[in-house]
C-alpha positions in Angstrom: 9.1 12.9 14.5 11.9 12.5 17.0 10.0 9.6 18.7 9.7 7.9 15.3 13.4 8.3 14.6 14.2 6.8 18.0 11.9 3.9 17.4 13.4 3.1 14.0 16.9 3.4 15.5 16.1 0.9 18.2 14.7 -1.5 15.6 17.8 -1.3 13.4 20.0 -1.9 16.4 18.3 -5.2 17.0 18.0 -6.5 13.4 20.9 -9.0 14.1 18.7 -11.0 16.4 15.5 -11.2 14.5 13.6 -14.5 13.8 13.7 -15.3 10.1 10.3 -15.4 8.5 11.6 -14.2 5.1 13.8 -16.6 3.1 16.5 -15.5 0.6 14.9 -14.3 -2.6 14.6 -16.7 -5.6 14.8 -15.9 -9.3 11.3 -15.7 -10.7 9.7 -16.1 -14.2 8.4 -12.9 -15.8 5.2 -12.9 -17.7 6.2 -13.8 -21.3 3.4 -11.7 -22.8 4.7 -8.6 -20.9 8.3 -9.4 -21.9 7.3 -9.4 -25.6 5.2 -6.2 -25.4 8.0 -4.4 -23.4 10.5 -5.0 -26.3 8.1 -3.2 -28.7 7.1 -0.3 -26.4 8.4 3.0 -27.8 9.1 4.5 -24.4 10.7 1.4 -22.9 14.3 2.6 -23.2 13.4 5.9 -21.5 11.7 4.1 -18.6 14.7 1.8 -18.1 17.1 4.7 -18.2 15.2 6.4 -15.3 15.2 3.2 -13.2 18.9 2.7 -13.8 19.7 6.3 -12.9 18.1 6.1 -9.5 19.6 2.8 -8.7 23.0 4.4 -9.1 21.8 7.1 -6.6 21.4 4.4 -3.9 17.9 2.8 -4.2 18.5 -0.9 -3.8 15.9 -2.1 -6.4 12.8 -1.1 -8.2 10.2 -2.5 -10.6 8.0 -0.5 -13.0 5.0 -1.4 -15.1 3.3 1.1 -17.4 0.2 0.1 -19.4 -0.9 2.6 -22.0 -2.1 2.8 -25.6 1.3 1.3 -26.8 0.8 -1.8 -24.6 2.4 -3.0 -21.4 6.0 -2.2 -20.5 7.5 -4.0 -17.5 11.0 -3.6 -16.2 13.2 -3.5 -13.2 16.6 -2.4 -12.0 18.9 -3.0 -9.0 18.7 -6.0 -6.7 16.0 -8.0 -5.1 18.5 -9.6 -2.7 21.8 -7.8 -2.3 23.3 -10.4 -0.1 22.7 -13.2 -2.5 23.3 -11.2 -5.7 19.7 -11.7 -7.0 18.9 -9.1 -9.7 15.4 -7.4 -9.4 12.8 -8.6 -11.9 9.3 -7.3 -12.6 7.9 -10.6 -11.2 9.5 -10.1 -7.8 7.1 -9.6 -5.0 7.3 -6.5 -2.8 5.2 -5.0 0.0 3.1 -2.1 -1.2 2.0 -1.0 2.3 -1.0 1.3 2.3 -2.0 0.2 -1.2 -3.8 -2.5 0.8 -6.3 0.2 1.9 -7.5 0.6 -1.7 -8.2 -3.1 -1.9 -10.0 -3.1 1.4 -12.2 -0.3 0.2 -13.0 -2.2 -3.0 -14.2 -5.2 -0.9 -16.6 -3.0 1.0 -18.1 -1.7 -2.2 -18.4 -5.3 -3.5 -20.3 -6.1 -0.4 -22.5 -3.1 -0.8 -23.3 -4.1 -4.4 -24.3 -7.5 -2.9 -26.7 -5.8 -0.5 -24.8 -6.9 2.6 -23.7 -3.4 3.7 -24.2 0.3 3.0 -21.3 2.7 3.4 -23.7 5.1 5.1 -24.3 2.6 7.9 -23.0 3.4 11.3 -20.1 1.2 12.4 -21.9 0.3 15.6 -24.2 -1.9 13.5 -21.3 -4.2 12.8 -18.8 -3.8 15.6 -21.0 -2.6 18.5 -18.7 -3.4 21.4 -15.8 -1.6 19.7 -17.9 1.4 18.7 -19.0 1.8 22.3 -15.4 2.3 23.3 -14.5 4.8 20.5 -15.0 8.5 21.0 -18.1 9.5 19.0 -18.4 5.8 18.0 -22.2 6.1 17.7 -21.9 8.8 15.0 -19.2 7.3 12.7 -20.2 5.7 9.4 -18.3 3.2 7.2 -17.9 6.0 4.6 -16.0 8.0 7.2 -13.6 5.2 7.7 -13.0 5.0 4.0 -12.4 8.7 3.4 -10.6 9.2 6.7 -13.0 11.7 8.2 -14.0 9.5 11.2 -11.8 11.4 13.7 -10.8 8.1 15.4 -7.5 8.2 17.3 -4.6 7.2 15.0 -2.6 4.2 16.2 0.4 5.0 14.1 1.1 8.1 16.2 0.6 6.3 19.6 3.9 6.0 21.4 2.8 3.1 23.5 1.8 1.1 20.5 5.1 1.8 18.6 7.1 0.9 21.7 5.1 -2.4 22.0 6.0 -3.2 18.3 9.7 -2.5 19.0 9.5 -4.8 22.1 8.6 -7.7 19.8 9.2 -6.5 16.3 8.8 -9.8 14.5 5.5 -10.5 16.1 2.3 -10.6 14.0 -0.2 -8.4 15.7 -3.9 -9.3 15.4 -6.3 -6.4 15.0 -8.0 -7.4 18.2 -4.7 -6.9 20.0 -4.2 -3.4 18.6 -7.7 -2.2 19.6 -6.5 -1.3 23.1 -4.2 1.4 21.6 -7.0 3.5 20.1 -10.1 2.9 22.2 -11.1 5.3 24.9 -8.7 7.9 23.4 -9.5 11.5 22.2 -10.8 12.1 18.7 -8.8 14.1 16.2 -12.0 15.8 15.0 -15.8 15.4 15.0 -17.1 12.6 12.6 -17.2 13.9 9.1 -15.7 17.3 10.0 -12.3 17.0 8.3 -9.8 14.6 6.6 -7.3 13.0 8.9 -5.4 10.1 7.4 -5.3 7.2 9.9 -4.5 3.4 9.7 -7.1 2.9 12.5 -9.9 3.5 9.9 -8.8 0.6 7.7 -8.2 -1.7 10.7 -11.9 -1.2 11.7 -12.9 -1.7 8.1 -11.2 -5.1 8.2 -13.2 -6.0 11.3 -16.4 -4.9 9.7 -15.7 -7.0 6.6 -15.0 -10.1 8.8 -18.2 -9.5 10.7 -20.2 -9.6 7.5 -18.4 -12.5 5.8 -17.8 -14.6 8.9 -14.3 -15.5 7.5 -10.8 -14.1 7.9 -10.0 -11.2 5.6 -7.4 -13.2 3.7 -10.0 -15.7 2.6 -12.3 -12.9 1.4 -9.5 -11.3 -0.5 -8.7 -14.6 -2.2 -12.3 -15.3 -3.1 -13.3 -11.8 -4.3 -10.1 -10.4 -5.8 -6.9 -12.4 -6.0 -8.3 -15.7 -7.4 -10.8 -14.2 -9.9 -8.1 -11.9 -11.3 -5.4 -14.6 -11.4 -3.2 -12.6 -9.0 -1.0 -15.7 -8.3 1.8 -13.7 -6.9 -0.3 -11.8 -4.3 -0.9 -12.8 -0.6 -2.3 -11.1 2.5 0.4 -11.9 5.0 0.6 -11.3 8.8 4.0 -12.7 9.7 2.5 -15.6 11.8 4.5 -18.2 9.7 7.1 -18.4 7.0 6.3 -16.3 3.9 4.6 -18.7 1.5 6.3 -17.6 -1.7 10.0 -17.6 -2.7 10.1 -14.6 -5.0 9.8 -11.9 -2.3 12.4 -9.2 -2.7 14.3 -8.3 0.5 13.4 -5.0 2.1 16.1 -2.4 2.9 16.5 0.8 4.7 19.5 3.1 5.0 20.3 4.1 8.6 22.1 7.3 7.3 19.5 8.0 4.6 22.2 8.7 2.0 22.4 5.4 0.1 25.6 4.3 1.7 24.6 2.1 4.6 21.9 -0.3 3.4 20.4 -2.7 6.0 18.2 -5.7 5.3 15.1 -5.4 7.5 12.8 -7.8 5.7 11.9 -9.7 8.9 10.7 -6.6 10.8 6.9 -6.2 11.1 5.7 -2.8 12.1 2.1 -3.8 11.5 1.4 -6.3 8.8 -2.0 -8.0 8.3 -4.3 -5.4 10.0 -6.2 -4.1 7.0 -4.1 -1.0 6.5 -1.1 -3.1 5.3 -0.4 -6.8 4.8 -0.6 -6.9 1.0 2.4 -8.5 -0.8 2.3 -8.4 -4.5 4.3 -7.7 -7.7 3.9 -5.1 -10.4 2.2 -7.6 -12.8 -0.5 -8.5 -10.2 -1.1 -4.9 -9.2 -1.6 -4.0 -12.8 -4.3 -6.7 -13.0 -6.1 -5.2 -10.0 -5.9 -1.6 -11.3 -7.1 -2.7 -14.8 -10.0 -4.6 -13.3 -11.0 -1.7 -11.1 -10.5 1.4 -13.3 -10.9 0.0 -16.9 -12.8 -3.3 -17.0 -15.2 -2.6 -14.1 -15.0 -6.3 -13.3 -14.7 -5.8 -9.5 -17.3 -3.1 -9.0 -19.7 -1.5 -11.4 -19.0 1.6 -13.4 -21.7 3.4 -11.5 -20.0 2.5 -8.2 -16.6 3.6 -9.4 -18.1 6.9 -10.7 -19.7 7.5 -7.3 -16.4 6.9 -5.6 -14.5 9.3 -7.9 -17.2 12.0 -7.2 -16.8 11.7 -3.5 -13.3 13.1 -2.6 -12.8 14.7 0.8 -9.8 17.0 0.9 -7.3 17.7 3.7 -7.1 21.2 5.1 -3.9 21.8 3.1 -5.5 20.5 -0.1 -2.5 18.2 -0.7 -4.4 15.0 0.0 -7.8 13.7 -0.8 -9.5 10.3 -0.1 -12.8 9.0 -1.4 -15.6 6.8 -0.1 -13.8 3.9 -1.7 -10.4 4.5 -0.2 -9.1 5.6 -3.6 -6.9 8.7 -3.4 -6.9 11.6 -5.9 -3.3 12.4 -6.7 -2.4 15.6 -8.3 1.1 14.6 -9.3 3.4 17.6 -9.6 5.8 17.3 -12.5 8.5 19.7 -13.7 6.4 22.8 -14.2 3.2 20.9 -14.7 0.8 18.4 -13.0 -1.4 15.5 -13.9 -4.4 14.0 -12.2 -4.3 10.3 -11.2 -6.4 8.0 -9.0 -5.0 5.3 -6.9 -2.9 4.9 -3.7 0.7 5.0 -2.5 2.2 3.0 0.2 5.3 3.0 2.4 6.6 0.6 5.1 9.9 -0.1 6.7 11.9 -1.6 3.8 9.4 -1.0 1.0 7.4 1.6 -0.9 4.9 1.6 -3.8 2.8 3.7 -6.0 -0.3 2.4 -8.0 -2.3 4.9 -10.1 -4.6 5.3 -13.1 -4.2 8.4 -15.2 -7.7 8.9 -16.5 -7.2 11.2 -19.4 -4.8 8.7 -21.1 -6.2 5.5 -19.5 -2.6 4.7 -18.3 -1.8 2.5 -15.4 1.5 3.0 -13.5 2.8 0.6 -10.9 6.1 1.4 -9.2 7.6 -0.7 -6.4 10.8 -0.2 -4.4 12.5 -2.4 -1.9 13.6 0.6 0.1 11.4 2.6 2.5 10.9 4.2 5.9 7.9 5.6 7.6 9.1 9.2 7.5 10.6 11.6 5.0 14.3 11.2 4.2 16.7 12.4 1.5 16.4 9.0 -0.1 12.6 9.4 0.0 13.0 12.6 -2.0 14.9 10.7 -4.6 12.1 8.2 -4.9 9.7 11.1 -5.5 12.0 12.5 -8.2 12.0 9.1 -9.8 8.2 9.1 -9.8 8.1 12.5 -11.4 10.5 11.5 -14.2 8.4 8.4 -15.0 5.2 10.4 -15.2 6.9 13.0 -17.4 7.7 10.2 -19.9 4.1 8.8 -19.6 2.7 12.2 -20.6 5.0 12.7 -23.7 
Protein backbone atom coordinates (compact mmCIF):
# COMPACT_ATOMS: atom_id res chain seq x y z
CA UNK A 1 0.00 0.00 0.00
CA UNK A 2 2.80 2.43 0.85
CA UNK A 3 4.36 1.72 -2.54
CA UNK A 4 1.11 2.55 -4.30
CA UNK A 5 0.71 5.77 -2.33
CA UNK A 6 4.26 6.75 -3.27
CA UNK A 7 3.59 6.03 -6.95
CA UNK A 8 0.37 8.04 -6.99
CA UNK A 9 2.10 10.91 -5.20
CA UNK A 10 4.82 11.01 -7.85
CA UNK A 11 2.23 11.01 -10.60
CA UNK A 12 0.38 13.94 -9.08
CA UNK A 13 3.58 15.93 -8.69
CA UNK A 14 4.14 15.71 -12.43
CA UNK A 15 0.64 16.41 -13.71
CA UNK A 16 1.65 19.95 -14.69
CA UNK A 17 3.88 18.64 -17.46
CA UNK A 18 1.69 15.99 -19.05
CA UNK A 19 1.00 15.79 -22.76
CA UNK A 20 -2.64 16.61 -23.49
CA UNK A 21 -4.58 13.75 -25.02
CA UNK A 22 -7.89 14.73 -23.39
CA UNK A 23 -9.51 17.92 -24.69
CA UNK A 24 -11.80 20.13 -22.56
CA UNK A 25 -15.24 18.57 -22.13
CA UNK A 26 -18.11 19.53 -24.44
CA UNK A 27 -21.78 19.80 -23.60
CA UNK A 28 -23.56 16.70 -24.96
CA UNK A 29 -27.10 15.81 -26.03
CA UNK A 30 -28.97 13.45 -23.71
CA UNK A 31 -31.21 10.69 -25.04
CA UNK A 32 -34.64 12.39 -25.44
CA UNK A 33 -36.48 9.14 -24.73
CA UNK A 34 -34.66 8.78 -21.41
CA UNK A 35 -35.26 12.44 -20.56
CA UNK A 36 -39.00 11.91 -21.01
CA UNK A 37 -39.14 8.67 -19.01
CA UNK A 38 -37.03 10.23 -16.24
CA UNK A 39 -39.63 12.95 -15.71
CA UNK A 40 -42.30 10.31 -15.08
CA UNK A 41 -40.24 7.97 -12.87
CA UNK A 42 -41.72 7.84 -9.33
CA UNK A 43 -38.30 7.48 -7.69
CA UNK A 44 -36.55 10.11 -9.79
CA UNK A 45 -36.57 12.85 -7.16
CA UNK A 46 -35.10 10.47 -4.56
CA UNK A 47 -32.32 9.39 -6.94
CA UNK A 48 -31.46 13.00 -7.73
CA UNK A 49 -31.40 13.96 -4.05
CA UNK A 50 -28.82 11.26 -3.34
CA UNK A 51 -26.57 12.40 -6.20
CA UNK A 52 -26.80 16.04 -5.09
CA UNK A 53 -26.03 15.09 -1.49
CA UNK A 54 -22.74 13.37 -2.31
CA UNK A 55 -21.62 16.04 -4.74
CA UNK A 56 -21.82 18.44 -1.79
CA UNK A 57 -19.57 15.99 0.10
CA UNK A 58 -16.79 16.48 -2.45
CA UNK A 59 -17.34 14.06 -5.37
CA UNK A 60 -16.74 16.19 -8.52
CA UNK A 61 -19.46 14.63 -10.67
CA UNK A 62 -21.60 11.53 -11.10
CA UNK A 63 -24.11 10.02 -13.50
CA UNK A 64 -26.79 7.48 -12.66
CA UNK A 65 -29.12 5.37 -14.77
CA UNK A 66 -31.70 3.04 -13.25
CA UNK A 67 -33.93 0.90 -15.47
CA UNK A 68 -36.72 -0.91 -13.65
CA UNK A 69 -40.42 -1.70 -14.02
CA UNK A 70 -41.21 2.04 -13.97
CA UNK A 71 -38.98 2.75 -16.96
CA UNK A 72 -35.55 4.38 -17.30
CA UNK A 73 -34.38 7.17 -15.04
CA UNK A 74 -31.17 8.93 -16.07
CA UNK A 75 -29.65 11.81 -14.14
CA UNK A 76 -26.42 13.50 -13.13
CA UNK A 77 -24.95 15.95 -10.65
CA UNK A 78 -21.79 17.98 -10.24
CA UNK A 79 -19.35 18.85 -12.99
CA UNK A 80 -17.93 17.02 -15.98
CA UNK A 81 -15.25 19.70 -16.32
CA UNK A 82 -14.65 21.88 -13.27
CA UNK A 83 -12.12 24.16 -14.95
CA UNK A 84 -14.52 25.04 -17.79
CA UNK A 85 -17.71 25.00 -15.71
CA UNK A 86 -19.33 22.17 -17.72
CA UNK A 87 -22.16 20.58 -15.75
CA UNK A 88 -22.28 16.75 -15.72
CA UNK A 89 -24.98 15.15 -17.91
CA UNK A 90 -26.02 11.49 -18.29
CA UNK A 91 -24.62 11.55 -21.84
CA UNK A 92 -21.09 12.41 -20.71
CA UNK A 93 -18.51 9.68 -21.23
CA UNK A 94 -16.46 8.36 -18.31
CA UNK A 95 -13.92 5.57 -17.83
CA UNK A 96 -15.48 2.53 -16.14
CA UNK A 97 -12.12 0.79 -15.62
CA UNK A 98 -12.50 -2.90 -14.88
CA UNK A 99 -16.05 -3.03 -16.24
CA UNK A 100 -14.02 -3.65 -19.42
CA UNK A 101 -13.35 -7.16 -18.10
CA UNK A 102 -17.03 -8.11 -18.28
CA UNK A 103 -17.14 -7.07 -21.93
CA UNK A 104 -13.98 -9.08 -22.71
CA UNK A 105 -15.56 -12.11 -21.06
CA UNK A 106 -18.67 -11.67 -23.17
CA UNK A 107 -16.61 -11.67 -26.39
CA UNK A 108 -14.98 -14.97 -25.43
CA UNK A 109 -18.41 -16.52 -24.89
CA UNK A 110 -19.56 -15.17 -28.24
CA UNK A 111 -16.55 -16.83 -29.86
CA UNK A 112 -17.36 -20.05 -28.01
CA UNK A 113 -20.92 -20.01 -29.37
CA UNK A 114 -19.40 -19.57 -32.85
CA UNK A 115 -17.30 -22.71 -32.29
CA UNK A 116 -14.00 -20.83 -32.41
CA UNK A 117 -12.89 -21.47 -28.84
CA UNK A 118 -13.84 -23.40 -25.72
CA UNK A 119 -13.32 -21.89 -22.28
CA UNK A 120 -11.95 -25.26 -21.11
CA UNK A 121 -9.12 -24.98 -23.67
CA UNK A 122 -5.58 -24.51 -22.40
CA UNK A 123 -4.15 -21.06 -23.09
CA UNK A 124 -1.08 -22.66 -24.68
CA UNK A 125 -3.29 -23.60 -27.64
CA UNK A 126 -3.66 -19.90 -28.48
CA UNK A 127 -0.60 -18.13 -27.03
CA UNK A 128 2.01 -20.92 -26.86
CA UNK A 129 5.12 -18.76 -26.57
CA UNK A 130 3.58 -16.72 -23.77
CA UNK A 131 2.27 -19.80 -21.94
CA UNK A 132 5.76 -21.34 -22.05
CA UNK A 133 7.06 -18.41 -19.99
CA UNK A 134 4.27 -18.38 -17.40
CA UNK A 135 4.55 -20.49 -14.27
CA UNK A 136 2.18 -23.47 -14.72
CA UNK A 137 1.31 -22.10 -18.16
CA UNK A 138 0.72 -25.61 -19.52
CA UNK A 139 -2.10 -26.17 -16.99
CA UNK A 140 -4.05 -22.91 -17.24
CA UNK A 141 -7.37 -22.76 -19.09
CA UNK A 142 -9.25 -19.79 -20.52
CA UNK A 143 -11.92 -20.37 -17.88
CA UNK A 144 -9.29 -19.82 -15.18
CA UNK A 145 -8.45 -16.46 -16.71
CA UNK A 146 -12.09 -15.43 -16.66
CA UNK A 147 -12.79 -16.48 -13.07
CA UNK A 148 -9.38 -15.34 -11.75
CA UNK A 149 -8.14 -18.74 -10.58
CA UNK A 150 -5.15 -19.01 -12.94
CA UNK A 151 -2.57 -18.04 -10.32
CA UNK A 152 -0.65 -15.95 -12.88
CA UNK A 153 1.52 -13.24 -11.36
CA UNK A 154 -0.47 -9.95 -10.99
CA UNK A 155 1.07 -7.01 -12.86
CA UNK A 156 -0.86 -4.43 -10.84
CA UNK A 157 1.25 -5.35 -7.80
CA UNK A 158 4.57 -5.36 -9.60
CA UNK A 159 6.68 -2.44 -8.39
CA UNK A 160 8.87 -2.38 -11.51
CA UNK A 161 5.82 -2.14 -13.76
CA UNK A 162 4.28 0.65 -11.69
CA UNK A 163 7.55 2.58 -11.70
CA UNK A 164 7.79 2.17 -15.48
CA UNK A 165 4.30 3.63 -15.82
CA UNK A 166 5.25 6.59 -13.66
CA UNK A 167 8.38 7.14 -15.72
CA UNK A 168 6.20 7.80 -18.79
CA UNK A 169 2.69 8.12 -17.46
CA UNK A 170 0.99 9.43 -20.61
CA UNK A 171 2.31 6.55 -22.68
CA UNK A 172 -0.01 3.97 -24.16
CA UNK A 173 1.36 0.56 -23.21
CA UNK A 174 0.76 -2.34 -25.57
CA UNK A 175 -0.03 -5.71 -24.04
CA UNK A 176 3.13 -7.10 -25.62
CA UNK A 177 5.20 -4.51 -23.75
CA UNK A 178 3.62 -5.43 -20.41
CA UNK A 179 4.28 -9.16 -20.79
CA UNK A 180 7.83 -8.85 -19.42
CA UNK A 181 6.44 -7.83 -16.02
CA UNK A 182 4.52 -11.05 -15.36
CA UNK A 183 6.40 -13.77 -17.25
CA UNK A 184 8.88 -15.99 -15.43
CA UNK A 185 7.46 -14.80 -12.12
CA UNK A 186 6.11 -16.91 -9.23
CA UNK A 187 2.46 -17.96 -9.26
CA UNK A 188 0.07 -16.81 -6.56
CA UNK A 189 -1.52 -20.26 -6.44
CA UNK A 190 -1.86 -23.48 -8.42
CA UNK A 191 -4.18 -23.26 -11.46
CA UNK A 192 -7.82 -23.56 -10.39
CA UNK A 193 -6.90 -23.71 -6.70
CA UNK A 194 -8.30 -20.38 -5.51
CA UNK A 195 -9.61 -16.99 -6.57
CA UNK A 196 -7.00 -14.23 -6.91
CA UNK A 197 -8.19 -11.15 -8.80
CA UNK A 198 -5.61 -10.02 -11.34
CA UNK A 199 -5.50 -7.71 -14.37
CA UNK A 200 -3.02 -10.12 -15.94
CA UNK A 201 -5.82 -12.60 -16.60
CA UNK A 202 -7.75 -10.20 -18.80
CA UNK A 203 -4.66 -8.97 -20.63
CA UNK A 204 -4.02 -12.57 -21.71
CA UNK A 205 -7.70 -12.94 -22.62
CA UNK A 206 -7.26 -9.98 -24.97
CA UNK A 207 -4.29 -11.67 -26.65
CA UNK A 208 -6.26 -14.88 -27.04
CA UNK A 209 -9.18 -13.04 -28.67
CA UNK A 210 -6.79 -11.32 -31.09
CA UNK A 211 -5.15 -14.65 -31.94
CA UNK A 212 -8.58 -16.05 -32.88
CA UNK A 213 -9.99 -13.05 -34.76
CA UNK A 214 -6.74 -11.87 -36.38
CA UNK A 215 -7.70 -8.26 -35.71
CA UNK A 216 -7.10 -5.68 -32.96
CA UNK A 217 -9.40 -6.01 -29.97
CA UNK A 218 -11.00 -2.62 -30.62
CA UNK A 219 -12.23 -3.81 -34.02
CA UNK A 220 -13.72 -6.95 -32.51
CA UNK A 221 -15.50 -4.91 -29.84
CA UNK A 222 -16.89 -2.57 -32.50
CA UNK A 223 -18.10 -5.46 -34.65
CA UNK A 224 -19.53 -7.70 -31.94
CA UNK A 225 -20.84 -5.29 -29.31
CA UNK A 226 -20.63 -1.53 -29.80
CA UNK A 227 -22.01 -1.22 -33.35
CA UNK A 228 -24.76 -3.90 -33.10
CA UNK A 229 -26.07 -2.33 -29.88
CA UNK A 230 -25.83 1.25 -31.10
CA UNK A 231 -23.30 2.17 -28.40
CA UNK A 232 -22.27 5.35 -30.20
CA UNK A 233 -20.66 6.93 -27.16
CA UNK A 234 -18.36 4.01 -26.41
CA UNK A 235 -14.77 3.45 -27.51
CA UNK A 236 -11.88 1.21 -26.56
CA UNK A 237 -9.03 3.71 -26.18
CA UNK A 238 -5.30 3.24 -25.55
CA UNK A 239 -3.99 6.85 -25.32
CA UNK A 240 -2.00 6.49 -28.54
CA UNK A 241 -3.73 9.55 -30.05
CA UNK A 242 -6.20 12.31 -29.12
CA UNK A 243 -9.41 11.01 -27.56
CA UNK A 244 -11.87 10.66 -30.48
CA UNK A 245 -15.00 12.06 -28.79
CA UNK A 246 -15.57 15.48 -27.22
CA UNK A 247 -17.99 14.60 -24.44
CA UNK A 248 -15.50 12.86 -22.13
CA UNK A 249 -15.79 14.07 -18.55
CA UNK A 250 -12.50 15.10 -17.00
CA UNK A 251 -11.13 12.70 -14.37
CA UNK A 252 -10.21 13.94 -10.91
CA UNK A 253 -8.49 12.80 -7.77
CA UNK A 254 -8.07 14.47 -4.40
CA UNK A 255 -4.49 14.40 -3.14
CA UNK A 256 -5.69 14.74 0.48
CA UNK A 257 -8.69 12.45 -0.01
CA UNK A 258 -11.03 14.82 1.79
CA UNK A 259 -12.80 16.56 -1.09
CA UNK A 260 -10.82 19.76 -0.68
CA UNK A 261 -7.96 19.49 -3.17
CA UNK A 262 -9.31 18.23 -6.49
CA UNK A 263 -6.70 17.63 -9.22
CA UNK A 264 -7.47 17.02 -12.91
CA UNK A 265 -5.54 13.92 -13.94
CA UNK A 266 -7.42 13.03 -17.15
CA UNK A 267 -4.23 12.67 -19.20
CA UNK A 268 -2.66 10.07 -16.92
CA UNK A 269 -2.69 6.51 -18.22
CA UNK A 270 -1.92 3.83 -15.63
CA UNK A 271 -2.85 1.10 -18.10
CA UNK A 272 -5.52 1.80 -20.68
CA UNK A 273 -6.24 -0.47 -23.61
CA UNK A 274 -4.86 -3.75 -22.31
CA UNK A 275 -8.03 -5.79 -21.93
CA UNK A 276 -8.47 -5.12 -18.23
CA UNK A 277 -9.27 -1.44 -18.83
CA UNK A 278 -9.58 0.80 -21.86
CA UNK A 279 -13.35 1.08 -22.12
CA UNK A 280 -14.79 4.60 -22.26
CA UNK A 281 -18.57 4.86 -22.20
CA UNK A 282 -21.55 6.69 -20.75
CA UNK A 283 -24.43 5.52 -18.59
CA UNK A 284 -26.80 5.23 -21.53
CA UNK A 285 -24.49 2.93 -23.51
CA UNK A 286 -23.62 0.77 -20.50
CA UNK A 287 -27.35 0.30 -19.97
CA UNK A 288 -27.68 -0.93 -23.58
CA UNK A 289 -24.91 -3.47 -22.94
CA UNK A 290 -26.35 -4.70 -19.62
CA UNK A 291 -29.85 -4.99 -21.10
CA UNK A 292 -28.57 -6.96 -24.10
CA UNK A 293 -26.56 -9.29 -21.85
CA UNK A 294 -28.90 -9.91 -18.91
CA UNK A 295 -32.41 -9.34 -20.28
CA UNK A 296 -32.57 -9.63 -24.07
CA UNK A 297 -29.93 -12.39 -24.52
CA UNK A 298 -28.94 -10.71 -27.78
CA UNK A 299 -25.18 -10.99 -27.16
CA UNK A 300 -24.98 -14.55 -25.87
CA UNK A 301 -27.71 -17.14 -25.48
CA UNK A 302 -29.78 -17.60 -22.34
CA UNK A 303 -28.16 -21.03 -21.87
CA UNK A 304 -24.69 -19.49 -21.96
CA UNK A 305 -25.68 -16.77 -19.48
CA UNK A 306 -27.18 -19.35 -17.12
CA UNK A 307 -24.01 -21.42 -17.32
CA UNK A 308 -21.97 -18.34 -16.42
CA UNK A 309 -24.21 -17.45 -13.48
CA UNK A 310 -23.93 -21.03 -12.17
CA UNK A 311 -20.12 -20.97 -12.20
CA UNK A 312 -19.04 -18.56 -9.46
CA UNK A 313 -15.70 -19.12 -7.76
CA UNK A 314 -15.42 -17.38 -4.40
CA UNK A 315 -12.47 -15.70 -2.75
CA UNK A 316 -11.21 -17.18 0.50
CA UNK A 317 -12.88 -14.33 2.41
CA UNK A 318 -16.17 -14.91 0.61
CA UNK A 319 -16.43 -11.20 -0.22
CA UNK A 320 -15.71 -11.60 -3.94
CA UNK A 321 -16.82 -14.04 -6.61
CA UNK A 322 -16.10 -14.18 -10.33
CA UNK A 323 -17.57 -16.44 -12.97
CA UNK A 324 -16.48 -18.16 -16.16
CA UNK A 325 -17.79 -15.09 -18.01
CA UNK A 326 -15.96 -12.47 -15.93
CA UNK A 327 -19.30 -11.43 -14.43
CA UNK A 328 -19.08 -10.85 -10.70
CA UNK A 329 -21.62 -11.83 -8.10
CA UNK A 330 -22.13 -8.82 -5.85
CA UNK A 331 -23.87 -9.19 -2.51
CA UNK A 332 -24.49 -5.51 -1.91
CA UNK A 333 -24.70 -4.70 1.79
CA UNK A 334 -27.36 -2.14 2.51
CA UNK A 335 -28.38 -0.64 5.82
CA UNK A 336 -29.21 -3.82 7.72
CA UNK A 337 -29.99 -5.82 4.59
CA UNK A 338 -28.35 -7.03 1.37
CA UNK A 339 -29.30 -7.68 -2.25
CA UNK A 340 -27.86 -9.97 -4.90
CA UNK A 341 -26.69 -8.38 -8.15
CA UNK A 342 -24.57 -9.47 -11.11
CA UNK A 343 -22.15 -7.24 -12.99
CA UNK A 344 -18.82 -5.55 -12.44
CA UNK A 345 -17.34 -2.52 -10.75
CA UNK A 346 -14.35 -0.56 -11.93
CA UNK A 347 -11.92 2.00 -10.64
CA UNK A 348 -9.03 3.87 -12.18
CA UNK A 349 -7.12 7.02 -11.42
CA UNK A 350 -9.73 9.72 -11.94
CA UNK A 351 -12.78 7.53 -12.52
CA UNK A 352 -14.97 4.83 -10.95
CA UNK A 353 -18.04 2.89 -12.08
CA UNK A 354 -20.58 0.27 -11.09
CA UNK A 355 -22.75 -1.70 -13.55
CA UNK A 356 -25.14 -4.34 -12.22
CA UNK A 357 -28.29 -6.31 -12.87
CA UNK A 358 -30.55 -7.06 -9.88
CA UNK A 359 -32.12 -10.34 -10.93
CA UNK A 360 -35.15 -10.55 -8.66
CA UNK A 361 -36.46 -7.17 -9.85
CA UNK A 362 -34.89 -7.14 -13.34
CA UNK A 363 -33.34 -3.77 -12.54
CA UNK A 364 -30.21 -2.38 -14.19
CA UNK A 365 -28.11 0.14 -12.27
CA UNK A 366 -25.27 2.12 -13.85
CA UNK A 367 -23.29 4.56 -11.70
CA UNK A 368 -20.30 6.54 -13.00
CA UNK A 369 -18.06 9.02 -11.19
CA UNK A 370 -15.26 11.26 -12.43
CA UNK A 371 -13.34 10.68 -9.23
CA UNK A 372 -11.25 7.67 -8.36
CA UNK A 373 -8.03 6.21 -7.10
CA UNK A 374 -6.66 2.68 -7.08
CA UNK A 375 -6.77 2.27 -3.32
CA UNK A 376 -9.24 2.85 -0.50
CA UNK A 377 -9.69 6.45 0.66
CA UNK A 378 -12.20 8.37 2.78
CA UNK A 379 -13.72 9.69 -0.45
CA UNK A 380 -13.92 6.12 -1.70
CA UNK A 381 -16.00 5.31 1.38
CA UNK A 382 -18.40 8.11 0.44
CA UNK A 383 -18.80 6.59 -3.02
CA UNK A 384 -19.72 3.27 -1.40
CA UNK A 385 -22.28 5.03 0.80
CA UNK A 386 -23.78 6.69 -2.28
CA UNK A 387 -24.10 3.28 -3.92
CA UNK A 388 -25.86 1.86 -0.85
CA UNK A 389 -28.37 4.70 -0.79
CA UNK A 390 -29.15 4.23 -4.49
CA UNK A 391 -29.80 0.51 -4.01
CA UNK A 392 -31.95 1.21 -0.95
CA UNK A 393 -34.20 3.35 -3.17
CA UNK A 394 -34.14 0.70 -5.91
CA UNK A 395 -35.46 -1.91 -3.47
CA UNK A 396 -38.31 0.23 -2.10
